[in-house]
N, C-alpha and C positions, 0 to 999 in steps of 0.2 A: 607644447607641441600639439599638432593636430592628430587625434587618435583615429584609428580605423572605425571604432564604434564608441558610442556613449556608454553602453553596457554590454557585457558578455555574460551569458548564462551557460554554465558547464554542466552537462547532464541532460539527456533527452528522454528522461523517464517521466513518471507521473507528476512529480513536483516540478521538475525543470521545465517541461513542456507547458504546464499550467502557468508557471511564472512568466514565461515568454509571452503567452497570450495576454495575460493581464498587463504586463509591462508595455506591450505594444500600444495600449490605449492611453498610456501615461506619458511616454517619451518616444522620440524617434532615435534611430541609430542603435538598434538592438540586434545582437546575434545569439543564436542558440547552437552550441557545439556539443556533439556527442555522436557515437557510432550507431549505426542501425543494428537491429537484431541479427546475430550470426545465422547463416543459412543452416549450418550443421553445428549444433551445440557441442557434440562430443569431440569434434576436431578443431574447435576454435580455441586459440591461445591469445587471450587479450581480456578486455573488460566485459562484464556482463551486466544485466539488470534484472530485477525481480518482477518486472511487469510482463515478462514473456509468458503469458497465460491468457485464458479466455474468461475467467470468472474470479471475482473477489466480492466478499460480502459487503453490503452497504446497509446502514441503518443509523438511527439516532439514539436508540436505547443504549445507554452506556452508564458506567458507574463513575464517570469523571466528567465534570461540567465543561472542562476545556475541550476534551475530545468530542463530547456530544455537540457542543456549539460549532466546532470546526466541521463536523459531519453535516450538521443541519444547514450551515451556510453553503457547503458544497452542493448538497441536494437541491437547494433553492435554484441553482443555476444549471442543473442537468438538462432540463427541457430546452433552455436557450442555446446551450452548446450544441445539442443534437440538431436543433432547427437550423442554426446558422451554418453548421459544418456539413449537414446532410449525412452525418454518420451516427448511427444508433449504437449506444453502448450500455444503456440502463434497462434492466428487466425488473419490473416491480412484482417480484415473486413473494414478497413479504419476508419477514425474519422472525424465527421462533427461538426463544431461549427456554430451556427446560432444565430442571434440577431439583434438589431437595427444597422444600418450603423454607424460605429464608426468614431470619429474624430481622425486624426493621433496622435498616442502616448497617447491617452486618453482612460481610461477604460481598461478592460481586453483585449478586442479584438483589440483595437488600439495599446496597448503595445505589444500584441502577434504578430501582423503583423510586427512591427519593429524588435522584437527579432528574429522571424523566418526568416525574410529577411536577417538579419545580419549573421545568421548561415547557410544560404543556404537551409533551409527546403523547400521541394517541396510541395506546396499546390495549390489548385484551388480556385479562387474567383468566387462566384456565385451571380449574381444579383437576385432580388426578383423573377422574372419570371423563370429564370433558376433553382433556388432553388426549386420552387414548381414542376417544370416539372421533375427534377432529382430525387426528393424524395417525391413522392406523398403519401407515408404512413403517412406523417406529415401534419397537418393543422397549418401552421405557418402564422404569420401576413404578410400582403402584403408588408409591408415596410422592412421586414427582408432581410438581405444578409447572405451568407454562405461562409464558409472557410473549404474546404474539403481536408484533408490529406489522400490520397488514399493508398500510399505505406508506409511501416514501421509504421503502425498504425492499431489499432483494439482493441483486448482485449487479456489478458492473463488469464489462469486458475491458480489462486494463489496456490491452493492445489497441482496441478501438478508441478508447478514451484518449490515449496518447496521440493517435492519428488525428483525432478531432481537434485536440488542443494545438498540435503542430500545424495543421492546416489553417486554423484561424489565426495563429501567430503569423504565419507566412502572409496571409491576406492583410494582416495589420502592418506589414512592412518588415517583419523580422527576417534576417538572413539566416538560413539553415545551413550549417556546415557539418557534413557527415564525416567525422574524424574523431580520433582519440587525442585528448589533450595530454601532453607529456610533461608540462611544467607550467606553473603560474608564479610570476615574480612581481612584487611591488617595486617599481623603478623610481619611486619618489613622486613624480608628477603624474604617473599613469601606471597601469598594470600591463605586463607583457604575458601573453598566453601563447605557449609554444605548441604547435601541432606538426609533428614531424620536423621537416626543415623549414617550416613557415612559422612566423611569429605575428600574432595579431595584437593590437594595442587597444585599450579601453580605459575610460575614466574610472569605471567600477566593474567588479566581477562578482557574480554569485555562483558559488560552488554547490551544486545540487546533485551530487554523484552518488547518493545513497551509501551503500556499504563500501563503495570504492572511493569515498571522499578522502580517506587518509593515504591513498596510494598516489603514485606519479607526481609527488611534490605539488599537490594542488593547493595546499594551505600552508601558511607560515609556520604553524605548529599543529600537531595532530589533534583533532577534536576528540573529546573524551566520550568514546562510544565503545560498545562491544558488538562485534560483527559475528553473529551466531548462525550455525548451520541448522536448518530445519528440513524435514522430509515430509512429502505428501504422497498419498496413494490415489490412484485412479482406477475405478471400476468401469470396465467397458460393458455397456448395457445392451442387451438384446431387446427384441420387441416386447417380450413379457415384462422385463424390468422397467422399460420405458413407461409402460402402462401403469405399473405400480407406483413408481417414483416421479412420474412426469409432473404431477401437480404439487409437489412438496415445496416448502419455502426454504430459503437459506436457514441454516439451523446451527445453534451452539448448544451443546449438551454438557452439563456439568456432572461431575461425580461427587464423592463425599468432600473433596477439597476443590477449591477454585482451580488449582493448577492441573487437575485431572480432566479438564474439559477437552472436547474435540469440536471442531467446526466442520460443517458439511455443506457443500455446494450442490444445488439441484442438478439434474441432468442437463448438460450443455454439449452442443455439437462443436467439435474441434476441427482444426484445418484438415486433418486426415480423413474427414467425413464420418468419423465415429462419434458416438455419444458417450460421454463419461460422467460419472458421479465422483466428485473429489472430496477427500477427507484429510484433515491435518490435525496436529495436536500442538501441545505447548512444551514439548521436550526438545532438548538438543544435546548432542554429545561433544561438540567441539566449537571453538571460536577461531577466528582468523586474524592474523596480524600482517600477512604478506599477500601481495597480488597473486603470487604463484599458488599459495594454498587455497585462496578463494577460487581461482580459476580451476584448479583440480577438482574442487567440490562441485562446481557448476557442471563439469564434464561427467560427473558420476551419476549413479541412480539413487543417491541418497544413502542413508544408513540402514543396513539390513535389519538390525534389531528394532529400530523405530518403525520400520515398515511392518514388521511382524506384529508389533503392539497395535498399530493402527488397524491392521487387518482383523485382529482379534476383536478390537472394539467395534469395528464396522459390522462384523457378523453378529455381535451381541445386540447391537442397536437395530440392525436391519437384516434379519436372517434371510430375507429374499434375495440378498446379494450373493448367496452361496452359489458357487459354480461359475460366476462371472470372471473373465480374465482380469488380472490385477497387475498393474505396473506401478512403479514408484519414480519419484523425481526429486531433485534437490531444490531448495529455496534458501534464501539468506534473509535474516532479520537484523536490523540495526537498532540496538538498544542504547538508551541514555540513562545515566544515573538518576535523573529526575523523573523518568518515565514520560516526559514530554518531548516533542520534537524540538530541534534547535533552529532558531531563525534569528541571526544576529551577526555583527561584525567580528572579525578576528582582531589580532593585534594591529592589523593594518586597517586604516579607515577607508580603504579602497577595495578590500576583499571581504565578502560576507559568505556565510555558510547557511545552507538549508538542508537539514538531514535529520535522521533519527526517527524513523517511522514507528519503532517499537512494535512492529508486526500488526499495526491496526490503522495505518495511514492511508491505505488505498481509498477508503470511503471519504477521506478528508483532503485528498490531494489537490483539488481545485482551490480550496480556501488556503491551504498551505502555500500553493503557488502564488496566490494573491498577496499573501503576507511577504513572500520573498520579493515580489515586485514592489510593494510599498517600501520595503527596506531599502532597495536600490534607489528608488525615486525620491524618497523623503529622508533617508538616512537613519530612521529609527521606527520602532513600533510602539504605539501607545497602549494604555491599559485596556482599551476596548478590544485590542488585538493581542492581548496577553503577552505584551512585550517582556515583562519581568519573568513570567513563567518560561518563556521560550529562549531566554538568554543562554547562549552556548558556553560550555566550559571546555578547557583544553588541558592536555597532558603536559 
C-alpha cells in the first residue's frame, strides 16, 4: 500500500527534532509529530518534555569516550545550525569542573582527564590557589583543583535549539504535525500512527519521546528505562548578583563522592524578563511508571527536601546568593541500565526507538538525532556510530 510518509518521527524534543533535520537530508517523505510546549504547565494534562528551559550545560570534557564523542560531534555543528536557521542557541561561557584532586583514572575527574587527553580536548588544569583566584564567585574547599574547558563549552538554550532544528527540518521538507500520538502499531507491511481520530501510515517509525516513550502504546514492548524525578532551583538575580556572577562559566562541582556533585548554570535571562542562576543535583526521590504520575510531577514545584538541599549547597558554594528569591521546578531524567542512550530497532523491523538521555544528553542531542536518522534510513548503526553500545533492551 502507499503510505502517507516514508518515515515518521514521534517526539518534538531535542533528539526528535534533530533526527528530523538530519533525516530530511537523507530521504523524502518525513513527518515529525509531537505537541508544542503547554502554555500553562500547572494546568496542563498530557505529555511534557524536559527541554522546556533556557539553559543546559554543553562540553566535551567527560569520563566516558562515547558521551564525549557524541558531544564533540554535536558541538562541531552548532555554528552551522545557528547560521542556517538564524536562531542562536549556544553561549560559549566555558565549563568548569572542580573537586578533590583525583587519582589517575579513578573517579569521574580521574577518568575524564584520561578520556579528554585521549581525544585531544583542550582544557586548563587549575591548582587550588589558581582556582580561587580565577573564579572568586565560588567559595570552594582549599584542597579542590579545577579543570576548565574554555572553548567549545558553555550552555545551550534547549528551547531555541529545538526551534532551530524544527525550522531546518521544515525547510528540508519535513511535515510538522502538532499533536499527541495515542498509539503506534506495526500492521505488517507498514506502521500505523494514531493521533486522536486520525491515523497516519509510514514505512518506518522512530519513537523519540524521552521519558514518555513507554506511555501511549508507542512501542511493541516497554523499553528498559527508569524515568526519575529531579528538582532544580532558580535564584532570581538582582543587579548586584548579576555583576558578581555574570562572567562565570557553566560549572560542575564535586563533593567527597562523585554522586554528591551539583551543576550550576550561569545567569540567563528567561522569558519572564528576569535573570536566573540555576542549580541542580544528582538525587531523586521517585520514579514513574504511568503517564498520570509523570504528569503530576511536571505540574509540581519539585521535591521540597531536594530543594532545601540544593539551596544549602548553593549558599555554601556561592554565599553572595543569600537574600535572592528562590524558586524550584521539576525535571525528569530517563536512565538506562547501560548508562548509554538507546538507538535501535524494537521487535518490529519497522519501529525504532531513540531515548535514554541519562541526564547528560542535551549537549549530545544533535548527534543522537543524526544516529536516529541513520537508523531509519539505513536500518542499522555501525561501530563508528557505537551501534553495539546503543542497542536497546526491553522489559
